[in-house]
C-alpha positions in Angstrom: 0.0 0.0 0.0 1.3 3.5 -0.8 2.1 6.1 1.9 -0.7 8.2 0.5 -3.3 5.5 0.9 -2.1 5.1 4.5 -2.7 8.8 4.9 -6.2 8.5 3.5 -6.9 5.7 6.0 -5.6 8.0 8.8 -7.9 10.8 7.5 -10.9 8.5 7.8 -9.9 7.6 11.4 -9.5 11.3 12.3 -12.9 12.0 10.8 -14.5 9.8 13.4 -12.9 12.0 16.1 -14.2 15.1 14.4 -10.7 16.0 13.1 -9.3 17.3 9.8 -6.4 15.6 8.0 -3.2 15.8 10.0 -0.8 18.4 8.7 2.0 16.8 6.6 5.6 17.0 7.8 7.1 14.0 6.0 9.0 14.2 2.7 7.9 10.8 1.4 4.2 11.5 1.6 4.5 14.9 0.1 6.7 13.6 -2.7 3.9 11.1 -3.6 1.4 13.9 -3.5 3.5 15.9 -5.9 3.7 13.0 -8.2 -0.1 12.8 -8.2 -0.3 16.5 -9.0 2.0 16.1 -12.0 -0.2 13.2 -13.2 -3.2 15.2 -14.6 -5.2 12.0 -14.8 -4.6 10.8 -11.3 -7.8 10.1 -9.4 -6.3 11.8 -6.3 -5.0 14.9 -8.0 -7.6 17.4 -6.7 -7.1 16.3 -3.1 -3.4 16.2 -3.6 -3.4 19.8 -4.7 -5.4 20.8 -1.7 -3.0 18.9 0.7 0.1 20.4 -1.0 -1.2 24.0 -0.9 -3.0 24.0 2.5 -1.7 21.1 4.6 2.1 20.9 4.5 4.1 22.2 7.5 6.6 25.0 6.8 10.1 25.8 8.1 12.7 23.0 8.1 10.4 20.0 8.1 11.3 17.4 5.5 8.0 18.2 3.8 9.0 21.9 3.5 12.1 20.9 1.6 10.2 18.9 -0.9 7.5 21.6 -1.2 10.0 24.4 -1.8 11.8 22.5 -4.5 8.6 21.8 -6.4 7.6 25.4 -6.2 11.0 26.3 -7.6 10.4 23.9 -10.5 7.0 25.7 -11.2 8.6 29.1 -11.1 11.4 28.1 -13.5 8.9 26.5 -15.8 10.3 23.0 -15.3 6.9 21.8 -14.1 3.5 23.1 -15.3 0.6 23.1 -12.9 -2.4 25.1 -14.0 -3.6 25.6 -10.5 -0.3 26.9 -9.2 1.0 29.8 -11.3 4.6 31.1 -10.7 3.0 34.1 -8.9 1.1 31.8 -6.6 4.2 29.7 -6.1 6.0 32.8 -4.9 3.1 33.5 -2.5 3.3 30.0 -1.1 7.1 30.4 -0.6 6.5 33.6 1.2 4.5 31.7 3.9 7.1 29.0 4.5 9.1 30.9 7.1 12.7 30.1 6.3 14.9 27.1 5.8 14.5 25.4 2.4 12.2 28.2 1.2 14.9 30.8 1.8 17.4 28.7 0.0 15.1 28.4 -3.0 14.4 32.2 -3.0 18.1 33.0 -2.8 18.7 30.6 -5.7 16.1 32.5 -7.8 17.0 36.0 -6.6 20.7 35.5 -7.4 20.0 33.6 -10.6 20.3 34.7 -14.2 16.6 35.4 -15.0 16.1 39.0 -14.2 12.3 38.9 -14.0 12.3 35.9 -11.7 15.1 37.4 -9.6 13.1 40.6 -9.1 10.0 38.6 -7.9 12.2 36.5 -5.6 13.8 39.6 -4.2 10.4 41.1 -3.4 9.5 38.0 -1.4 12.8 37.9 0.4 12.4 41.4 1.5 9.4 40.2 3.6 11.4 37.3 5.3 13.3 37.4 8.6 14.2 33.8 9.4 17.6 33.8 7.8 20.6 32.1 9.3 24.4 32.3 8.8 24.4 30.3 5.6 21.7 32.5 4.1 23.2 35.8 5.1 26.7 34.6 3.9 25.3 34.1 0.4 23.8 37.5 0.3 27.0 39.1 1.6 29.1 37.2 -1.0 26.7 38.2 -3.8 26.7 41.9 -2.7 30.5 42.0 -2.5 30.6 40.5 -6.0 28.5 43.4 -7.3 25.1 41.7 -7.5 22.5 44.5 -7.8 19.6 42.3 -6.5 21.6 41.4 -3.4 22.3 45.1 -2.8 18.6 45.8 -3.2 17.6 43.1 -0.7 20.2 44.3 1.8 19.0 47.9 1.5 15.5 46.8 2.2 16.7 44.8 5.3 18.7 47.8 6.5 15.5 49.9 6.5 13.6 47.0 8.1 10.9 47.1 5.4 9.9 43.6 6.5 8.5 45.3 9.5 7.7 48.9 8.4 5.5 47.7 5.5 3.3 45.6 7.8 -0.2 46.9 8.6 -0.4 49.0 11.7 -2.1 47.7 14.9 -5.7 48.6 14.9 -6.5 51.5 17.1 -9.6 49.8 18.5 -10.0 46.1 19.2 -13.4 45.0 20.3 -13.6 42.0 22.6 -16.3 39.9 24.2 -15.5 38.4 27.5 -15.6 34.7 28.5 -14.9 33.8 32.2 -12.9 30.6 31.9 -12.9 30.1 35.7 -13.0 31.8 39.1 -9.7 32.1 40.9 -6.3 31.3 39.5 -6.5 29.5 36.1 -3.8 26.9 35.8 -2.4 26.0 32.4 -3.6 22.5 33.2 -7.1 23.8 32.5 -6.0 25.1 29.1 -3.7 22.2 28.2 -4.1 19.2 30.6 -1.0 17.3 31.6 -2.7 14.0 30.9 -3.1 15.0 27.3 0.6 15.9 26.9 1.1 13.3 24.2 -1.1 15.1 21.7 0.4 18.6 22.1 2.2 18.5 18.7 -1.1 17.6 17.0 -2.6 21.1 17.5 -6.1 20.4 16.3 -6.4 17.2 18.4 -4.9 18.9 21.5 -7.2 21.8 21.1 -10.2 19.6 21.9 -8.9 19.3 25.5 -9.1 23.0 26.4 -11.3 23.7 29.4 -14.4 21.5 28.5 -16.4 20.7 25.4 -19.2 22.9 26.9 -16.8 25.8 27.2 -15.7 25.4 23.6 -19.3 25.5 22.5 -19.9 28.6 24.6 -16.9 30.3 23.0 -18.2 29.4 19.5 -21.6 30.8 20.4 -20.0 34.1 21.5 -18.1 34.3 18.2 -21.3 33.8 16.3 -23.1 36.5 18.3 -20.2 38.9 18.0 -18.5 38.3 14.7 -16.7 41.6 14.9 -15.1 40.9 18.3 -12.4 38.7 19.7 -13.2 36.4 22.6 -11.1 37.4 25.7 -10.6 34.5 28.1 -10.6 35.7 31.7 -9.5 34.4 35.1 -12.1 36.1 37.4 -10.6 37.0 40.8 -7.4 35.3 39.9 -4.3 35.1 37.8 -4.4 33.7 34.3 -2.0 31.0 33.3 -0.4 29.9 36.6 1.5 26.7 36.8 3.4 25.0 34.1 5.0 26.9 31.3 2.8 25.6 28.4 3.0 27.0 24.9 0.3 24.4 24.3 -2.0 26.4 26.6 -1.6 29.6 24.6 -1.8 27.6 21.4 -5.2 26.2 22.5 -6.5 29.6 23.5 -5.3 31.0 20.1 -6.8 28.0 18.3 -10.3 28.8 19.7 -10.1 32.6 20.0 -7.3 33.9 17.8 -6.7 34.2 14.1 -5.0 32.0 11.6 -1.3 33.0 11.1 -1.3 31.9 7.4 -4.1 30.6 5.1 -1.6 27.9 4.0 -0.6 26.6 7.4 -3.4 24.7 9.3 -4.1 25.1 13.0 -1.4 27.6 13.8 -3.2 30.6 15.2 -1.9 33.8 16.7 -3.1 36.9 18.6 -5.1 35.4 21.6 -6.4 37.9 24.1 -6.5 36.9 27.8 -7.1 38.7 31.1 -7.0 38.2 34.8 -8.2 40.2 37.8 -4.7 39.8 39.1 -3.1 39.9 35.7 -1.2 37.2 33.8 1.4 34.8 35.1 4.9 36.0 34.0 5.7 32.8 32.0 2.3 32.7 30.4 2.5 36.4 29.4 5.9 35.7 27.7 4.1 33.0 25.7 1.3 35.3 24.8 4.0 37.7 23.5 5.4 34.9 21.3 2.1 34.7 19.5 1.5 38.4 19.2 -1.3 38.3 21.7 -2.5 40.7 24.4 -2.6 40.0 28.1 -4.5 42.4 30.4 -4.2 43.0 34.1 -7.9 43.8 34.7 -8.0 44.8 38.4 -11.8 44.4 38.2 -12.0 43.4 41.8 -10.3 45.6 44.5 -9.9 45.5 48.2 -12.7 47.2 50.0 -11.9 50.0 52.4 -14.0 51.8 55.1 -14.6 55.5 55.5 -11.2 55.9 57.2 -9.4 54.2 54.3 -8.8 51.0 56.3 -9.1 47.6 54.7 -12.4 45.8 55.5 -11.7 42.2 56.5 -13.9 39.1 56.8 -14.2 36.8 59.7 -11.0 35.0 58.6 -9.1 38.3 58.6 -8.8 38.3 54.9 -9.5 41.5 52.8 -13.0 41.8 51.4 -13.1 42.4 47.7 -15.6 44.6 45.8 -16.2 44.7 42.1 -14.8 47.7 40.3 -16.5 46.8 37.1 -18.0 43.7 35.5 -16.4 41.4 33.0 -19.2 38.8 33.1 -19.3 36.5 30.2 -20.7 38.2 27.1 -19.7 41.7 28.1 -18.5 43.7 25.1 -15.4 45.9 25.8 -13.1 48.0 23.6 -9.3 48.0 23.9 -7.9 51.3 22.6 -4.3 50.7 21.7 -3.7 54.5 21.2 -5.0 55.8 24.6 -4.0 52.4 26.1 -7.3 52.2 28.0 -10.1 49.6 28.4 -13.6 50.9 27.7 -17.2 49.7 28.1 -18.9 51.8 25.5 -17.7 55.3 26.3 -16.9 54.6 29.9 -13.2 54.3 30.7 -12.6 51.3 32.9 -8.8 51.0 33.5 -5.4 52.0 32.2 -3.8 49.0 30.3 -0.6 50.7 29.2 1.6 47.9 30.5 0.1 45.6 27.8 1.0 48.1 25.1 4.5 49.1 25.7 6.4 50.0 22.4 8.0 46.5 22.4 4.7 44.7 22.9 3.1 46.8 20.1 5.9 45.6 17.9 5.1 42.0 18.8 1.4 42.5 18.0 2.2 44.2 14.7 4.7 41.5 13.6 2.4 38.6 14.7 4.8 37.5 17.5 8.1 38.2 19.2 10.2 35.8 17.0 9.9 38.1 14.0 11.1 41.0 16.0 14.1 39.1 17.4 15.2 37.8 14.0 14.3 41.1 12.3 16.6 43.1 14.5 19.4 40.7 13.7 18.8 41.0 10.0 18.7 44.8 10.0 22.0 44.9 12.0 23.6 42.5 9.5 22.4 44.3 6.5 23.5 47.7 7.7 27.0 46.4 8.7 27.3 44.7 5.3 26.4 47.9 3.4 28.5 50.0 5.7 25.6 52.3 6.7 24.0 53.4 9.8 20.7 51.5 10.3 17.8 53.9 10.8 15.9 53.7 14.1 12.9 51.6 13.3 12.3 49.5 16.4 11.5 50.9 19.7 14.8 51.5 21.5 15.3 49.3 24.5 14.3 51.0 27.6 17.4 51.7 29.7 16.8 52.5 33.4 19.9 53.7 35.2 20.0 55.3 38.7 23.3 57.0 39.5 24.7 56.0 42.8 22.3 53.0 43.2 23.8 49.6 43.7 22.8 46.5 41.9 20.8 43.5 43.1 22.1 40.1 42.1 19.8 39.8 39.1 20.8 43.2 37.9 24.5 42.2 38.1 23.8 39.0 36.1 21.8 40.9 33.4 24.4 43.6 33.1 27.1 41.0 32.6 25.1 39.1 30.0 23.5 42.0 28.2 24.1 42.6 24.4 23.1 45.5 22.3 22.8 48.0 25.1 24.6 51.3 25.5 28.2 50.5 26.2 29.3 51.3 29.8 25.8 52.1 31.0 24.7 50.4 34.2 21.2 49.0 34.0 18.6 48.7 36.7 15.3 47.0 37.1 12.8 48.0 34.4 15.4 48.1 31.6 14.6 46.0 28.5 17.5 43.8 27.9 18.7 41.3 25.3 20.9 38.7 27.2 23.0 35.8 26.2 21.8 32.5 27.6 24.3 30.0 29.1 22.2 26.9 29.8 19.0 25.7 28.0 16.7 22.8 29.0 14.0 21.2 26.9 11.3 19.1 28.6 10.0 15.9 27.1 6.2 16.7 27.1 6.8 20.1 25.5 9.9 19.1 23.5 8.0 18.0 20.4 6.6 21.5 20.3 10.0 23.0 20.8 11.2 20.9 17.8 8.2 22.2 15.8 9.1 25.8 16.8 12.8 25.2 15.7 11.6 23.8 12.4 9.2 26.7 11.9 12.0 29.3 12.5 14.2 27.2 10.2 16.9 26.5 12.8 19.1 23.4 12.3 21.8 23.6 14.9 22.3 25.0 18.5 23.8 28.4 18.9 27.5 28.4 19.7 26.8 30.9 22.4 25.0 28.3 24.6 27.4 26.6 27.0 25.2 23.5 27.4 21.7 22.2 26.7 19.8 19.2 27.8 16.7 17.3 26.6 15.0 15.5 29.5 13.0 12.3 29.6 11.5 12.7 33.1 7.9 13.6 32.3 7.5 10.3 30.4 9.6 8.2 32.7 6.8 6.4 34.7 5.1 4.6 31.9 6.7 3.5 28.6 3.5 3.2 26.7 2.7 3.4 23.0 2.3 7.2 23.2 5.8 7.6 24.7 7.3 5.0 22.4 5.9 6.9 19.4 6.9 10.4 20.5 10.0 10.2 22.6 12.6 8.5 20.4 11.7 10.9 17.6 12.2 13.8 20.0 15.5 12.5 21.3 16.9 12.1 17.8 15.9 15.5 16.7 17.4 17.2 19.8 20.5 15.1 19.7 21.1 16.0 16.1 20.4 19.6 17.0 23.2 19.5 19.5 21.6 18.9 22.9 22.7 16.3 25.5 19.7 13.9 25.5 18.3 11.7 28.3 17.8 8.9 26.0 20.4 7.8 23.4 18.9 7.8 19.9 21.6 5.2 19.1 20.7 3.1 22.1 24.3 2.9 23.5 24.0 4.6 26.9 21.5 3.8 29.6 18.5 6.1 29.6 18.6 8.8 32.2 15.1 9.9 33.1 16.3 12.3 35.8 14.1 15.2 36.7 15.1 18.0 34.3 15.6 20.7 36.9 18.1 18.5 38.8 20.1 18.0 35.7 20.0 21.7 34.8 21.0 22.5 38.3 24.0 20.2 38.0 25.2 21.5 34.6 24.9 25.1 35.7 28.5 25.7 36.8 28.5 29.4 37.2 26.3 31.4 39.5 26.4 34.3 37.0 24.6 32.1 34.4 21.3 32.7 32.8 19.2 29.6 32.3 16.1 29.1 30.1 14.1 25.9 30.6 10.9 24.5 29.2 9.2 24.1 32.5 8.0 26.5 35.2 10.3 24.9 37.7 13.4 25.9 35.9 14.5 27.6 39.1 18.2 26.8 39.6 19.9 27.5 42.9 23.0 28.7 40.9 22.5 31.6 38.5 19.1 32.9 37.5 16.7 30.6 35.7 13.5 31.3 33.9 10.8 28.8 33.1 9.6 29.4 29.6 7.3 28.2 26.9 8.6 25.8 24.2 8.9 28.7 21.8 11.2 30.8 24.0 13.2 27.6 24.6 13.5 27.2 20.9 14.6 30.8 20.4 17.3 30.4 23.1 18.6 27.2 21.5 18.6 28.8 18.0 20.0 32.2 18.9 21.6 31.8 22.3 19.7 34.8 23.4 16.5 35.9 25.3 14.9 39.3 25.7 13.1 40.5 28.8 12.9 43.4 31.2 15.2 43.2 34.2 12.7 42.2 36.9 12.5 43.9 40.3 13.8 41.9 43.2 12.5 41.0 46.7 15.2 40.3 49.2 14.5 37.4 51.6 16.7 36.9 54.7 16.3 34.8 57.8 16.6 35.3 61.5 16.3 33.1 64.6 16.9 29.4 64.9 15.3 26.4 63.2 13.9 23.9 65.7 15.5 20.5 65.7 12.3 18.6 64.7 11.6 20.8 61.7 12.6 20.2 58.0 13.8 22.9 55.6 10.6 22.3 53.5 8.7 23.8 56.4 10.9 26.9 56.2 10.0 27.2 52.5 6.3 27.1 53.2 6.6 29.4 56.2 8.4 32.0 53.9 5.3 32.2 51.8 3.0 32.4 54.8 5.0 35.0 56.7 5.4 37.1 53.5 1.6 37.2 53.0 1.1 38.1 56.6 3.8 40.8 56.6 2.3 42.5 53.5 -1.4 42.3 54.4 -2.2 39.5 51.9 -0.4 41.1 49.0 1.9 38.7 47.2 5.0 40.8 46.8 6.8 37.9 45.2 4.5 37.8 42.1 6.3 38.6 38.9 9.5 39.4 40.7 12.9 37.9 41.5 13.2 36.4 44.9 16.8 37.0 46.0 17.1 34.5 48.9 20.1 34.8 51.2 20.5 31.2 52.0 24.3 31.2 52.3 24.9 27.9 53.9 22.9 25.3 52.0 24.4 23.5 49.0 22.7 23.7 45.6 20.8 20.4 46.1 19.2 21.5 49.4 18.8 25.2 48.4 16.9 24.0 45.3 14.0 23.1 47.5 13.5 26.8 48.1 14.1 28.1 44.6 11.9 25.3 43.1 9.0 26.4 45.3 9.3 30.0 44.1 7.2 28.9 41.1 4.3 28.3 43.5 5.1 31.7 45.0 4.3 33.1 41.5 7.8 34.7 41.3 9.3 35.2 38.0 12.6 33.6 39.1 14.9 33.3 42.1 18.5 33.7 43.0 20.4 32.1 45.8 23.1 34.1 47.5 25.8 31.7 48.8 28.9 31.8 50.9 32.1 31.1 49.0 32.7 27.7 50.6 29.1 26.6 50.0 29.3 27.6 46.3 32.6 25.7 45.9 31.1 22.6 47.5 28.1 22.8 45.2 30.3 23.2 42.1 32.3 20.2 43.1 29.1 18.1 43.4 28.1 19.3 40.0 31.4 18.4 38.5 31.1 14.8 39.9 27.6 14.4 38.4 28.6 15.8 35.0 31.5 13.3 35.0 29.0 10.5 35.6 27.2 11.7 32.5 30.4 11.6 30.6 31.3 8.1 31.9 27.8 6.9 30.7 28.7 8.1 27.2 26.3 11.1 27.1 28.8 13.7 25.9 28.7 14.7 22.2 31.3 15.3 19.5 31.8 18.9 20.7 32.5 17.6 24.2 30.0 20.0 25.8 30.0 18.2 29.1 33.8 18.2 29.3 33.7 21.9 28.6 31.3 22.4 31.5 33.7 20.7 33.9 36.5 22.9 32.6 34.4 26.0 33.2 33.5 24.8 36.7 37.2 24.3 37.5 37.9 27.9 36.3 35.1 29.3 38.5 36.3 27.3 41.6 39.8 28.7 41.1 38.4 32.3 40.8 36.6 31.9 44.1 39.5 30.3 46.0 42.0 32.9 44.8 39.7 35.8 45.7 39.8 37.0 42.1 36.1 36.7 41.8 34.2 35.7 45.0 30.7 34.3 45.0 28.0 36.6 43.6 26.5 39.0 46.1 24.3 42.1 45.6 25.6 45.6 46.4 24.8 46.8 49.9 23.1 49.8 48.5 20.9 47.9 46.0 17.3 48.8 45.8 14.5 46.2 46.3 10.8 46.3 45.8 10.4 44.8 49.2 12.4 42.9 51.9 11.1 39.9 53.7 12.6 38.6 56.9 11.6 35.1 57.8 11.6 34.4 61.5 12.7 30.8 62.1 11.6 31.0 65.7 8.0 31.2 64.6 8.1 27.9 62.8 7.0 25.5 65.5 5.1 23.0 63.4 5.3 21.3 60.0 3.7 23.6 57.4 1.3 22.2 54.9 0.2 23.8 51.6 -3.5 23.1 51.4 -5.6 23.4 48.2 -8.5 24.3 50.5 -10.9 22.6 48.1 -14.1 23.4 50.0 -13.5 27.1 50.6 -16.7 29.0 50.0 -14.8 31.6 48.0 -14.0 29.6 44.9 -11.2 32.0 44.0 -9.3 30.9 47.2 -9.1 27.3 46.1 -6.0 25.7 44.6 -3.8 28.8 45.1 -0.7 27.5 47.1 -1.3 30.5 49.4 -3.1 28.6 52.1 -0.3 27.4 54.4 -1.5 25.6 57.5 0.3 24.1 60.6 0.0 20.4 61.1 -2.1 20.9 64.2 -4.9 22.4 62.1 -5.8 18.8 61.0 -6.1 17.5 64.6 -4.5 14.2 63.7 -7.7 13.0 62.2 -7.7 13.9 58.5 -7.7 10.7 56.4 -4.8 10.3 53.9 -5.4 8.0 51.0 -2.0 8.0 49.4 1.4 9.5 50.0 4.0 10.6 47.4 7.7 11.3 48.0 9.3 12.5 44.8 9.4 15.4 42.3 12.1 18.1 41.9 11.4 19.3 45.5 13.3 16.4 47.1 17.0 15.5 47.2 19.1 12.6 48.5 18.6 13.7 52.1 14.8 13.1 51.7 15.4 9.6 50.6 17.7 9.0 53.6 15.0 10.5 55.9 12.5 8.0 54.5 14.9 5.1 55.1 15.7 6.2 58.7 12.0 6.7 59.6 11.1 3.2 58.3 13.9 1.7 60.4 12.7 3.7 63.5 9.2 2.5 63.0 10.3 -1.1 62.8 12.4 -0.7 65.9 9.5 0.8 67.8 6.6 -1.3 66.6 8.3 -4.5 65.4 7.1 -4.0 61.8 6.4 -1.4 59.2 2.7 -1.5 58.2 1.3 1.0 55.8 -2.3 2.2 56.2 -2.1 4.1 52.9 0.1 3.5 49.8 3.4 5.3 49.6 4.8 6.1 46.2 8.5 7.0 46.0 10.1 8.3 42.9 13.7 9.4 43.4 14.4 12.5 41.3 17.7 11.1 39.7 19.6 7.9 39.1 22.6 9.5 40.8 20.6 9.5 44.0 19.6 5.9 43.6 23.3 4.9 43.0 24.5 6.9 46.0 21.7 5.4 48.2 22.8 1.9 47.0 26.4 2.7 47.9 25.5 4.0 51.3 23.1 1.1 52.1 19.9 3.1 52.2 18.4 1.7 49.0 18.6 -1.8 50.5 16.5 -0.5 53.4 13.9 0.8 51.0 13.9 -2.4 49.1 13.2 -4.4 52.2 10.0 -2.4 52.9 8.8 -2.1 49.3 6.2 -4.2 47.5 7.2 -2.9 44.1 10.6 -1.8 42.6 11.0 -0.4 39.1 12.9 -2.5 36.5 14.5 -0.7 33.6 14.6 -3.9 31.7 10.9 -4.3 31.9 9.4 -0.8 32.2 5.7 -0.4 32.9 3.6 -0.3 29.8 0.5 1.2 31.4 -0.3 3.6 34.2 -1.2 2.2 37.6 -4.9 2.8 38.4 -5.1 1.0 41.8 -2.7 1.1 44.8 -2.2 -1.2 47.7 -1.1 -0.2 51.1 2.6 -0.7 50.5 5.7 1.1 49.4 6.3 1.6 45.6 9.8 2.3 44.4 9.2 4.0 41.1 11.6 4.9 38.3 13.5 8.2 38.7 11.4 11.0 37.1 8.3 13.1 37.7 5.8 10.4 38.3 2.6 11.6 40.1 3.8 15.2 40.3 3.2 15.6 36.5 -0.1 13.9 36.4 0.2 13.0 32.7 0.8 9.3 33.2 0.3 8.2 36.8 -2.5 9.6 39.0 -3.9 8.9 42.4 -7.4 7.3 42.5 -10.2 9.9 41.9 -11.3 11.6 45.1 -8.2 10.7 47.1 -6.6 12.9 49.7 -2.9 12.8 48.8 -0.1 14.0 51.0 2.9 14.7 48.8 6.3 16.4 48.6 5.6 17.6 45.1 5.0 21.1 43.8 1.5 21.2 42.4 -1.9 21.1 44.1 -4.0 22.3 41.2 -7.4 20.6 40.6 -7.0 17.4 38.6 -3.2 17.5 38.5 -2.2 14.7 40.9 -5.7 13.6 41.7 -9.0 14.2 40.0 -12.4 14.6 41.7 -14.8 11.7 42.1 -18.5 11.9 42.0 -18.6 11.8 45.8 -15.6 13.8 46.8 -13.1 16.4 45.6 -9.6 15.1 45.1 -7.0 17.1 47.1 -3.2 17.1 47.1 -1.7 18.5 50.3 2.0 19.4 50.1 4.4 18.8 53.0 7.8 17.7 54.0 9.0 14.1 53.6 8.6 13.1 57.3 5.0 14.2 57.3 4.3 12.2 54.2 6.0 9.1 55.6 4.1 9.3 58.8 0.8 10.0 57.2 0.9 6.9 55.1 1.9 4.7 58.0 -0.9 6.1 60.0 -3.4 6.5 57.2 -4.1 10.0 58.5 -2.4 13.2 59.4 -0.2 12.8 62.5 -0.5 14.8 65.7 2.4 16.9 66.8 3.3 14.4 69.5 3.3 11.6 66.9 5.4 13.7 64.6 8.1 14.8 67.0 8.4 11.2 68.3 8.8 9.8 64.8 11.6 12.2 63.8 13.6 12.0 66.9 17.2 11.2 66.1 16.6 11.6 62.4 18.9 13.8 60.3 16.4 16.2 58.8 17.4 18.9 56.3 18.7 21.6 58.6 19.3 25.3 57.9 21.0 28.0 59.8 21.2 31.6 58.5 24.6 32.8 57.4 26.4 35.0 59.8 28.5 36.5 57.0 27.5 39.7 55.2 26.2 38.5 51.8 26.4 41.8 50.2 29.2 44.2 49.4 
């Protein structure tokens, strides 16, 4: 049977799901389609023309190469297709976004046929996705006296690819749709358990919110054909949680506009809003698609006649509505006045959504085009030897004379490119920075690969020190979905230049370590900037930003990222940590004490948390930086003592060497290079030439939070508060409760120890507690299942060497086997210990889940509805987040422990301790 007939069979199968034909990315299928087009008598010719024109993916996909060559044949008259004239062939090439299409256009523009060359040049003037090989051809032709090459370069130098685009409409009419009350997680827009379908945009789009919501959105579009639907998080923040490009893609698919008539299911320009604004990561993703994100502030804190906050019986501020955004409300966005209106009534200033840079993103249909466009303009002007005219909004440069620098300001100043030489930049400055480390996650990686193909990138930027493709999110279950997607992803990324968790050649053992742990290890300089395809890209060395798959692709392709320097909040500690407390409790208490200190205002949201930890190594400190995603911070930075940083770098070196010994390094010896850089950094610290990064003593912070360790007298639990009468208060991570709140009677149905929040110390705590229980009671009997997923293989190996893994084996009823991985997700659990494969496991919720309606006690990061546990018909599922000893004891008891039970159980156990540094971590 032909590939085409296989495709027809797939089309029929998709019809049954209400889906259109899947977009074509393979060369073999498109080659057969082209052969059928050339055969004027072929029975499939009409459909083949339709597939060729409207259903082939652009960029550097294999299909794009075949399509570009056939269009070239048509333009040169080598093939005659009545339905595709040379003029139409040029139009199709103009929508293919780089790679093979640029190569063909350059062939034609620099060829001998003057008329064809002129048409090709006109198309090239609209293109921005050119790489070194493309620009080298133009430069060589120009230097050889080619007039067309000069004409193209002159157009690029003037940035006509941007200036000739239509201006942004002055008024944009929107009709509101409240997608939910409270914070809206990206899990609602792109559920983790549907991660396998993210690269199939139409199929994945069907999982956004609910089918009912999708029908309601369609109804609004029918009622208001002249308005865009704006998705809203009422009384909450839009897009919290994981950094999912797929979430924005789904919103754009249902409410945006098609990017190109010749590229299916790729939509741009979504409009979203939130009472408390948009999550920083989600807003970046909205920018990628040329969309608009509004901070609505339609609910405000109520004040009395004296201007004092009115509080409810729980001491929380009472909110009152400033204006309504109820579903179906028609509003007008004015991009000139930068205000939001209901009819003629002005509602709110929305200038932050329409900065000069954001207006450029909207005009260009996304931020990629601006990033590449600036590079092309600079190249053209330099090649021509002229001064490039100022076309793009100049980067905002904020500099305060005499003001010191926060840690993030220091890092951004060091890594900045294209700014005014010698000018010191402070928070609020728009900066283009070089990126040192990049991480791609396995459930978003296929989309990152698609983005790389769409921007015609073929190899990692030489600026990047190291990049890693993980396998942790698909580690639990090696099912057909994973077997279909992951090997393809690993090969693509390995070929692109990343170190990959799985070996496409099958030589080294798969390493499904949690991505953040690996990125933390391969970050060997605390001055580094890290971009990762997961919201928990929060390294305890350097400053790390969780990002959507598109921003990850851009960092891989260009070695750069663009963003404003964020404001910082300084976090320091005082007092003494009680002996029976774990550092996880300090992390939760930080959030609780901050909210109390600032009257319920989350001063961390959208900012950098500069935490002066000082004495904790990178592994342990990561527990804090990791949780800053739940604090809604943009990122975090650990300030360490010199000796602590050196110890962390030595640990990192050892783990990188293990990766090398496994055979994971590539031809460019990236991993070896990282060890060399680590050695250099250690030498700089030891010699005093360049001590560990510290902020300046006169740096300016948005706020300062002092965490009082003396106040932390009980384990602190993050509670989803699933039955709160105020729906907006549910699933927020802001409800932090002491253990005694539960009175030792709350039933626990399942425990989970794992995710990026734990380290080797947590596994040793588990082993010690089990030995203690056996010594006290004669046996270890679980009254609830306990699922344990170590975050890395290194930890398993170290536990084996130190004897702790043997302890865990003795008490377990299941142990993972790499030679026979699970082929299906577990749906039922027994009251026993499960030793699962290193990776994300229950924390991700895309493969394994707890039983519906369970109350889960977990060390993980997420408590969103449906993430770890879904609701049942009788009961809401809930995931309470706590320290390892609380989880262990809860599963042994089958309920939350009392304080007396807890303190007795942890006596003599080496918990993760923390004492504030007594050194001045500033200069």
